[in-house]
MARBA-3410 file (N, C-alpha, C, O; in Angstrom, 1 decimal):
151
-53.6,-10.3,42.8,-53.0,-9.0,42.8,-53.4,-8.3,41.5,-53.3,-8.9,40.4 ~ -53.8,-7.1,41.6,-54.3,-6.3,40.5,-53.2,-5.3,40.2,-52.7,-4.6,41.0 ~ -52.8,-5.2,38.9,-51.7,-4.4,38.5,-52.1,-3.1,37.9,-51.5,-2.1,38.1 ~ -53.2,-3.1,37.1,-53.6,-1.9,36.4,-55.1,-1.9,36.3,-55.7,-2.9,36.0 ~ -55.7,-0.7,36.6,-57.1,-0.6,36.6,-57.4,0.7,36.0,-56.8,1.7,36.2
-58.5,0.7,35.1,-59.0,2.0,34.5,-60.4,2.2,35.0,-61.3,1.3,34.9 ~ -60.6,3.4,35.5,-62.0,3.7,35.9,-62.4,4.8,34.9,-61.7,5.8,34.7 ~ -63.5,4.5,34.2,-63.9,5.4,33.1,-65.1,6.3,33.5,-65.1,7.5,33.0 ~ -66.0,5.9,34.3,-67.2,6.7,34.6,-67.2,7.1,36.1,-67.6,6.3,36.9 ~ -66.7,8.3,36.4,-66.6,8.8,37.7,-67.1,10.2,37.8,-66.9,11.0,36.9
-67.8,10.5,38.9,-68.3,11.8,39.1,-67.4,12.4,40.1,-67.3,11.9,41.3 ~ -66.8,13.5,39.7,-65.9,14.2,40.7,-66.4,15.6,41.0,-67.3,16.1,40.2 ~ -65.9,16.2,42.1,-66.4,17.5,42.3,-65.9,18.5,41.2,-64.9,18.2,40.6 ~ -66.7,19.5,40.8,-66.4,20.3,39.7,-65.1,20.9,39.7,-64.4,21.0,38.7 ~ -64.6,21.4,40.9,-63.2,22.0,40.9,-62.2,21.0,40.5,-61.3,21.3,39.7
-62.3,19.9,41.1,-61.3,18.8,40.8,-61.4,18.4,39.4,-60.4,18.1,38.7 ~ -62.7,18.3,38.9,-62.9,17.9,37.5,-62.3,18.9,36.6,-61.6,18.5,35.6 ~ -62.4,20.2,36.8,-61.8,21.2,36.0,-60.3,21.2,36.1,-59.6,21.2,35.0 ~ -59.8,21.0,37.3,-58.4,21.0,37.4,-57.8,19.8,36.7,-56.8,19.9,36.0 ~ -58.4,18.6,36.8,-57.9,17.4,36.2,-58.0,17.6,34.6,-57.1,17.1,33.9
-59.1,18.2,34.1,-59.2,18.4,32.7,-58.1,19.3,32.2,-57.5,19.1,31.2 ~ -57.9,20.4,33.0,-56.9,21.3,32.6,-55.5,20.7,32.6,-54.7,20.9,31.8 ~ -55.3,19.9,33.7,-54.0,19.2,33.8,-53.8,18.3,32.6,-52.7,18.2,32.0 ~ -54.9,17.5,32.3,-54.8,16.6,31.2,-54.6,17.4,29.9,-53.8,17.0,29.0 ~ -55.3,18.5,29.7,-55.2,19.3,28.5,-53.8,19.9,28.4,-53.1,19.9,27.3
-53.3,20.3,29.6,-51.9,20.9,29.6,-50.9,19.8,29.2,-50.0,20.1,28.4 ~ -51.0,18.6,29.8,-50.1,17.5,29.5,-50.2,17.2,28.0,-49.1,16.9,27.4 ~ -51.4,17.1,27.5,-51.5,16.8,26.1,-50.9,17.9,25.2,-50.2,17.6,24.3 ~ -51.1,19.2,25.6,-50.5,20.3,24.8,-49.0,20.2,25.0,-48.3,20.5,24.0 ~ -48.5,20.0,26.2,-47.1,19.9,26.4,-46.5,18.7,25.5,-45.4,18.9,24.9
-47.2,17.6,25.5,-46.7,16.5,24.7,-46.7,16.9,23.2,-45.7,16.6,22.5 ~ -47.7,17.6,22.7,-47.8,18.0,21.3,-46.6,19.0,21.1,-46.0,19.0,20.0 ~ -46.4,20.0,22.0,-45.3,21.0,21.9,-44.0,20.3,21.8,-43.1,20.6,21.0 ~ -43.8,19.2,22.7,-42.5,18.5,22.7,-42.3,17.8,21.3,-41.2,17.8,20.8 ~ -43.4,17.2,20.8,-43.3,16.5,19.5,-43.0,17.5,18.4,-42.2,17.3,17.5
-43.7,18.7,18.5,-43.5,19.7,17.5,-42.0,20.2,17.6,-41.4,20.4,16.6 ~ -41.6,20.4,18.8,-40.2,20.9,19.0,-39.2,19.9,18.5,-38.3,20.2,17.8 ~ -39.4,18.6,18.8,-38.5,17.6,18.3,-38.5,17.5,16.8,-37.5,17.3,16.2 ~ -39.7,17.7,16.2,-39.8,17.7,14.8,-39.0,18.8,14.2,-38.3,18.7,13.2 ~ -39.2,20.0,14.8,-38.5,21.2,14.3,-37.0,21.0,14.4,-36.2,21.4,13.5
-36.5,20.5,15.6,-35.1,20.2,15.8,-34.6,19.2,14.7,-33.5,19.4,14.2 ~ -35.4,18.2,14.5,-35.0,17.2,13.5,-34.9,17.8,12.1,-33.9,17.6,11.3 ~ -35.9,18.7,11.7,-35.8,19.4,10.5,-34.6,20.3,10.4,-33.9,20.3,9.3 ~ -34.3,21.0,11.4,-33.2,21.9,11.4,-31.9,21.1,11.3,-30.9,21.5,10.6 ~ -31.8,20.0,12.1,-30.6,19.2,12.0,-30.4,18.6,10.5,-29.3,18.6,10.0
-31.5,18.2,9.9,-31.5,17.7,8.6,-31.0,18.8,7.6,-30.2,18.6,6.7 ~ -31.6,20.0,7.8,-31.2,21.1,6.9,-29.7,21.5,7.2,-29.0,21.7,6.2 ~ -29.2,21.4,8.4,-27.8,21.7,8.7,-27.0,20.7,8.1,-25.9,21.0,7.5 ~ -27.4,19.4,8.2,-26.6,18.3,7.6,-26.5,18.5,6.1,-25.4,18.3,5.5 ~ -27.7,18.8,5.5,-27.6,19.0,4.0,-26.8,20.2,3.7,-26.0,20.2,2.7
-26.9,21.3,4.5,-26.0,22.5,4.2,-24.6,22.1,4.3,-23.7,22.5,3.5 ~ -24.2,21.4,5.4,-22.8,21.0,5.6,-22.3,20.1,4.4,-21.2,20.3,3.9 ~ -23.2,19.2,4.0,-22.8,18.3,2.9,-22.7,19.1,1.6,-21.8,18.8,0.8 ~ -23.5,20.1,1.4,-23.4,20.9,0.2,-22.1,21.7,0.2,-21.4,21.8,-0.8 ~ -21.8,22.2,1.4,-20.5,23.0,1.6,-19.3,22.0,1.3,-18.4,22.4,0.6
-19.4,20.8,1.9,-18.3,19.9,1.7,-18.1,19.5,0.2,-17.0,19.5,-0.3 ~ -19.2,19.3,-0.5,-19.2,19.0,-1.9,-18.6,20.2,-2.7,-17.8,20.0,-3.6 ~ -19.1,21.4,-2.4,-18.6,22.6,-3.0,-17.1,22.7,-2.8,-16.3,23.0,-3.7 ~ -16.7,22.5,-1.6,-15.2,22.7,-1.2,-14.4,21.6,-2.0,-13.4,21.9,-2.5 ~ -14.9,20.4,-2.0,-14.2,19.3,-2.7,-14.1,19.6,-4.2,-13.1,19.4,-4.8
-15.2,20.2,-4.8,-15.1,20.6,-6.2,-14.1,21.7,-6.4,-13.4,21.6,-7.4 ~ -14.1,22.7,-5.6,-13.2,23.8,-5.7,-11.8,23.3,-5.5,-10.9,23.7,-6.2 ~ -11.6,22.4,-4.6,-10.2,21.8,-4.4,-9.8,21.1,-5.7,-8.6,21.2,-6.1 ~ -10.7,20.3,-6.3,-10.3,19.6,-7.6,-10.0,20.6,-8.7,-9.1,20.4,-9.4 ~ -10.8,21.7,-8.7,-10.5,22.7,-9.7,-9.2,23.4,-9.5,-8.4,23.6,-10.5
-8.9,23.7,-8.3,-7.6,24.3,-8.0,-6.5,23.4,-8.3,-5.4,23.8,-8.8 ~ -6.6,22.1,-7.9,-5.6,21.1,-8.2,-5.4,20.9,-9.7,-4.3,20.8,-10.2 ~ -6.5,20.9,-10.5,-6.4,20.8,-11.9,-5.7,22.1,-12.5,-4.9,21.9,-13.4 ~ -6.0,23.2,-12.0,-5.4,24.5,-12.4,-3.9,24.4,-12.1,-3.0,24.9,-12.9 ~ -3.5,24.0,-10.9,-2.1,23.9,-10.5,-1.4,22.9,-11.5,-0.3,23.2,-11.9
-2.0,21.8,-11.8,-1.4,20.8,-12.8,-1.2,21.5,-14.1,-0.2,21.3,-14.8 ~ -2.2,22.2,-14.6,-2.1,22.9,-15.9,-1.0,23.9,-15.9,-0.2,24.0,-16.8 ~ -0.9,24.7,-14.8,0.2,25.6,-14.7,1.6,24.9,-14.6,2.6,25.4,-15.2 ~ 1.7,23.8,-13.9,2.9,23.0,-13.9,3.3,22.6,-15.3,4.4,22.7,-15.7 ~ 2.3,22.1,-16.0,2.6,21.6,-17.4,3.0,22.8,-18.3,4.0,22.7,-19.0
2.3,23.9,-18.1,2.7,25.1,-18.9,4.1,25.6,-18.6,4.8,26.0,-19.4 ~ 4.4,25.6,-17.3,5.7,26.0,-16.8,6.8,25.1,-17.4,7.8,25.5,-17.8 ~ 6.5,23.8,-17.3,7.5,22.8,-17.9,7.7,23.0,-19.3,8.8,23.0,-19.9 ~ 6.6,23.3,-20.0,6.7,23.5,-21.5,7.5,24.8,-21.8,8.3,24.8,-22.7 ~ 7.3,25.8,-21.0,8.0,27.1,-21.2,9.5,26.8,-20.9,10.4,27.4,-21.6
9.8,26.0,-19.8,11.2,25.8,-19.5,11.9,25.0,-20.6,13.0,25.3,-21.0 ~ 11.2,24.0,-21.1,11.7,23.2,-22.2,11.9,24.0,-23.5,12.9,23.9,-24.2 ~ 11.0,24.9,-23.7,11.1,25.8,-24.9,12.3,26.7,-24.7,13.1,26.9,-25.6 ~ 12.5,27.3,-23.5,13.7,28.1,-23.2,15.0,27.3,-23.3,16.0,27.8,-23.9 ~ 15.0,26.1,-22.8,16.2,25.2,-23.0,16.5,25.0,-24.4,17.6,25.0,-24.9
15.4,24.7,-25.2,15.6,24.5,-26.6,16.2,25.7,-27.3,17.1,25.6,-28.1 ~ 15.6,26.9,-27.0,16.1,28.1,-27.6,17.6,28.3,-27.2,18.4,28.7,-28.1 ~ 17.9,28.1,-26.0,19.3,28.3,-25.5,20.2,27.3,-26.2,21.3,27.7,-26.6 ~ 19.7,26.1,-26.4,20.6,25.1,-27.1,20.8,25.5,-28.5,21.9,25.4,-29.1 ~ 19.7,26.0,-29.2,19.9,26.5,-30.6,20.9,27.6,-30.6,21.7,27.7,-31.5
20.7,28.6,-29.7,21.7,29.7,-29.7,23.1,29.2,-29.4,24.0,29.7,-30.0 ~ 23.2,28.2,-28.6,24.6,27.7,-28.3,25.1,27.1,-29.5,26.3,27.3,-29.9 ~ 24.3,26.3,-30.2,24.8,25.6,-31.5,25.1,26.7,-32.5,26.1,26.6,-33.2 ~ 24.3,27.7,-32.6,24.6,28.8,-33.6,25.9,29.5,-33.3,26.7,29.7,-34.1 ~ 26.1,29.7,-32.0,27.4,30.4,-31.6,28.6,29.5,-31.8,29.6,29.9,-32.3
28.4,28.2,-31.5,29.5,27.2,-31.8,29.8,27.1,-33.3,30.9,27.1,-33.7 ~ 28.7,27.1,-34.1,28.9,27.1,-35.6,29.5,28.3,-36.1,30.4,28.3,-36.9 ~ 29.1,29.5,-35.6,29.8,30.7,-36.0,31.2,30.8,-35.6,32.1,31.2,-36.4 ~ 31.6,30.2,-34.4,33.0,30.2,-34.0,33.7,29.2,-34.9,34.9,29.5,-35.3 ~ 33.2,28.1,-35.2,33.8,27.1,-36.1,34.1,27.8,-37.5,35.1,27.7,-38.1
33.0,28.5,-38.0,33.2,29.2,-39.3,34.3,30.2,-39.2,35.1,30.3,-40.1 ~ 34.3,31.0,-38.2,35.3,32.0,-38.0,36.7,31.4,-37.9,37.7,31.9,-38.5 ~ 36.8,30.3,-37.2,38.1,29.6,-37.1,38.6,29.1,-38.4,39.7,29.3,-38.8 ~ 37.7,28.5,-39.2,38.0,27.9,-40.5,38.3,29.1,-41.5,39.2,29.0,-42.3 ~ 37.6,30.2,-41.3,37.9,31.3,-42.2,39.3,31.9,-41.9,40.0,32.2,-42.8
39.6,32.0,-40.6,40.9,32.5,-40.3,42.0,31.6,-40.7,43.1,32.0,-41.1 ~ 41.7,30.2,-40.6,42.7,29.3,-41.1,42.9,29.4,-42.6,44.0,29.3,-43.1 ~ 41.8,29.6,-43.3,41.8,29.8,-44.7,42.6,31.1,-45.1,43.4,31.1,-46.0 ~ 42.3,32.1,-44.3,43.0,33.4,-44.5,44.5,33.2,-44.3,45.3,33.8,-45.0 ~ 44.8,32.4,-43.3,46.3,32.2,-43.0,46.9,31.5,-44.1,48.0,31.8,-44.6
46.2,30.5,-44.7,46.8,29.7,-45.8,47.0,30.7,-47.0,48.0,30.6,-47.7 ~ 45.9,31.5,-47.3,46.0,32.4,-48.4,47.2,33.4,-48.2,47.9,33.7,-49.1 ~ 47.3,33.9,-46.9,48.4,34.8,-46.6,49.8,34.1,-46.9,50.7,34.8,-47.4 ~ 49.9,32.9,-46.4,51.1,32.2,-46.6,51.4,32.0,-48.1,52.6,32.2,-48.6 ~ 50.4,31.6,-48.9,50.6,31.4,-50.3,51.0,32.8,-51.0,51.9,32.8,-51.8
50.3,33.8,-50.6,50.5,35.1,-51.1,51.9,35.6,-50.8,52.7,36.1,-51.6 ~ 52.3,35.4,-49.5,53.7,35.7,-49.1,54.7,34.9,-49.9,55.8,35.5,-50.3 ~ 54.5,33.7,-50.1,55.4,32.8,-50.9,55.5,33.3,-52.3,56.6,33.4,-52.9 ~ 54.4,33.7,-52.9,54.4,34.2,-54.3,55.1,35.5,-54.3,55.9,35.7,-55.3 ~ 54.9,36.4,-53.4,55.6,37.6,-53.4,57.1,37.4,-53.2,57.9,38.1,-53.8
57.4,36.5,-52.3,58.8,36.2,-52.1,59.5,35.7,-53.4,60.6,36.1,-53.7 ~ 58.8,34.8,-54.0,59.3,34.2,-55.3,59.4,35.3,-56.4,60.4,35.4,-57.1 ~ 58.4,36.2,-56.4,58.4,37.3,-57.4,59.6,38.3,-57.1,60.3,38.7,-58.0 ~ 59.8,38.5,-55.8,60.9,39.4,-55.4,62.2,38.7,-55.7,63.2,39.4,-56.1 ~ 62.3,37.4,-55.4,63.5,36.7,-55.7,63.8,36.7,-57.2,65.0,36.9,-57.6
62.8,36.5,-58.1,63.0,36.6,-59.5,63.4,38.0,-60.0,64.3,38.1,-60.8 ~ 62.8,39.0,-59.4,63.2,40.4,-59.8,64.6,40.7,-59.4,65.4,41.2,-60.1 ~ 64.9,40.2,-58.2,66.3,40.4,-57.7,67.3,39.7,-58.6,68.3,40.2,-58.9 ~ 66.9,38.4,-58.9,67.8,37.6,-59.8,67.9,38.3,-61.2,69.0,38.4,-61.7 ~ 66.8,38.8,-61.7,66.9,39.5,-63.0,67.7,40.8,-62.9,68.5,41.0,-63.7
67.5,41.5,-61.8,68.3,42.7,-61.6,69.8,42.4,-61.5,70.7,43.1,-62.0 ~ 70.1,41.3,-60.8,71.5,40.9,-60.6,72.0,40.5,-62.0,73.2,40.9,-62.3 ~ 71.2,39.8,-62.7,71.7,39.3,-64.0,71.9,40.6,-64.9,72.9,40.7,-65.6 ~ 71.0,41.5,-64.8,71.1,42.7,-65.6,72.4,43.5,-65.2,73.1,44.0,-66.0 ~ 72.6,43.6,-63.9,73.8,44.3,-63.4,75.0,43.6,-63.8,76.0,44.2,-64.2
75.0,42.3,-63.8,76.2,41.5,-64.1,76.5,41.7,-65.6,77.7,41.9,-66.0 ~ 75.4,41.6,-66.4,75.6,41.8,-67.9,76.2,43.2,-68.1,77.1,43.4,-68.9 ~ 75.6,44.2,-67.5,76.1,45.5,-67.7,77.5,45.7,-67.2,78.3,46.4,-67.9 ~ 77.8,45.1,-66.1,79.2,45.2,-65.6,80.1,44.5,-66.5,81.3,44.9,-66.8 ~ 79.7,43.3,-67.1,80.6,42.6,-68.1,80.7,43.5,-69.3,81.8,43.5,-69.9
79.7,44.1,-69.7,79.8,45.0,-70.9,80.8,46.1,-70.6,81.6,46.4,-71.5 ~ 80.7,46.7,-69.5,81.6,47.8,-69.1,83.1,47.3,-69.0,84.0,47.9,-69.5 ~ 83.2,46.1,-68.4,84.5,45.5,-68.4,85.0,45.3,-69.8,86.2,45.6,-70.1 ~ 84.2,44.7,-70.7,84.6,44.5,-72.0,85.0,45.8,-72.7,85.9,45.9,-73.5 ~ 84.2,46.8,-72.5,84.4,48.1,-73.1,85.7,48.6,-72.5,86.5,49.2,-73.3
86.0,48.5,-71.3,87.2,49.0,-70.7,88.4,48.2,-71.2,89.5,48.7,-71.5 ~ 88.2,46.9,-71.3,89.3,46.0,-71.8,89.6,46.5,-73.3,90.7,46.6,-73.6 ~ 88.6,46.7,-74.1,88.8,47.1,-75.4,89.5,48.5,-75.5,90.3,48.7,-76.4 ~ 89.2,49.3,-74.6,89.7,50.6,-74.6,91.2,50.5,-74.2,92.1,51.2,-74.7 ~ 91.4,49.7,-73.3,92.8,49.6,-72.8,93.7,48.9,-73.8,94.9,49.0,-73.7
93.2,48.2,-74.7,94.0,47.6,-75.7,94.4,48.5,-76.7,95.1,48.2,-77.7
END
């Protein structure tokens, strides 16, 4: 049994010879065109893959930049909040200190007023006592003068 045979030197009628040559040339050209097309498709696919990969890398880089910026803003916001809390705490302490000072000042003023009032009361008491003594002495003098007159 013969499976494959090649006949190399055959004389064919010219029409058939031309047709076979054109068919062979067409098939060869088609094969070349298919290979060229496949090559172009492969090149385009490679370019598209590279372009997609470039876009992915660019997007990933932009995402990292945005995330880093968000973290910076978070840190800055926390720092500003802490600063505001610190200032508020300082203001609160200042207000409490001012209130304590005012309270102590008013307590001191109260003590001064009490001491001043006591001193004024004592001075008034002494003046009144002196006036009473003076009036008693004067009245005793008058009584003595009246007694002497009546004798």
